[in-house]
C-alpha positions in Angstrom: 150.4 137.0 214.7 149.3 136.3 218.2 149.9 132.7 219.3 146.7 132.6 221.4 144.6 133.3 218.2 146.4 130.5 216.4 145.8 128.2 219.3 142.1 128.9 219.2 142.0 128.0 215.5 143.8 124.7 216.2 141.6 123.9 219.2 138.5 124.3 217.0 140.0 122.3 214.2 141.1 119.4 216.4 137.6 119.1 217.9 136.0 119.3 214.4 138.4 116.9 212.8 138.1 114.4 215.6 134.3 114.4 215.4 134.4 114.2 211.6 136.7 111.2 211.8 134.2 109.6 214.2 136.9 109.5 217.0 136.1 109.7 220.6 138.4 111.6 223.0 139.5 108.2 224.3 140.4 106.9 220.8 142.3 110.1 220.0 144.1 109.9 223.4 145.2 106.3 222.6 146.6 107.4 219.2 148.5 110.2 220.8 149.7 108.1 223.8 148.1 110.4 226.3 145.2 110.2 228.7 141.6 111.2 227.8 141.7 114.1 230.3 144.7 115.4 228.4 142.7 115.4 225.1 139.9 117.2 227.0 142.5 119.8 228.0 143.8 120.1 224.5 140.2 120.8 223.3 139.7 123.5 225.9 140.7 127.1 225.7 140.7 127.3 229.5 143.7 125.1 229.8 145.7 127.1 227.3 147.4 124.2 225.5 150.8 124.9 223.8 151.4 124.6 220.1 153.8 121.7 220.9 150.8 119.8 222.3 148.2 121.0 219.8 150.1 120.2 216.6 150.4 116.5 217.1 146.8 116.3 218.1 145.8 118.2 215.0 147.7 115.9 212.6 146.6 112.7 214.5 143.0 113.8 214.3 143.4 113.9 210.5 144.5 117.5 209.9 146.7 118.2 206.8 149.5 120.7 206.2 147.2 122.5 203.8 144.5 122.9 206.5 147.2 124.1 209.0 148.3 126.7 206.5 144.7 127.8 206.0 144.3 128.2 209.8 147.4 130.3 209.9 146.3 132.4 206.9 142.8 133.0 208.4 144.3 133.9 211.8 146.7 136.4 210.2 143.8 137.9 208.1 141.6 138.3 211.2 144.4 140.0 213.1 145.2 142.4 210.2 141.5 143.3 209.9 141.3 143.9 213.7 144.4 146.1 213.7 143.1 148.1 210.8 139.8 148.7 212.6 141.5 149.7 215.8 143.7 152.3 213.9 140.5 153.9 212.5 139.1 154.3 216.0 
C-alpha cells in the first residue's frame, strides 16, 4: 500500500468528518492544540501531511477505528485494481 494514497483518504475523511460534526477549522485546531493554519495544512494534499499528524486529526474530528479500517481497506482495494489493470496493459 502506498502511504500517499492512504493519506489522501484520511485528508478527505478529516474534512468530511469535521464538516459533519459542524466544526470549523478553528474549533478543530483548538481541540488538537494546534493553529488554524495547521488544520488547513492537514486538509491539503499540497502540504503532504504525515500520518502522525493526520491520525490525531482524524480521531479528534470524530473518526472511528472502524472508519479508519475501511479507509485502509478501500485504499488497498484501489491499489490492487490499479496494479491488475497495469499488468494487463
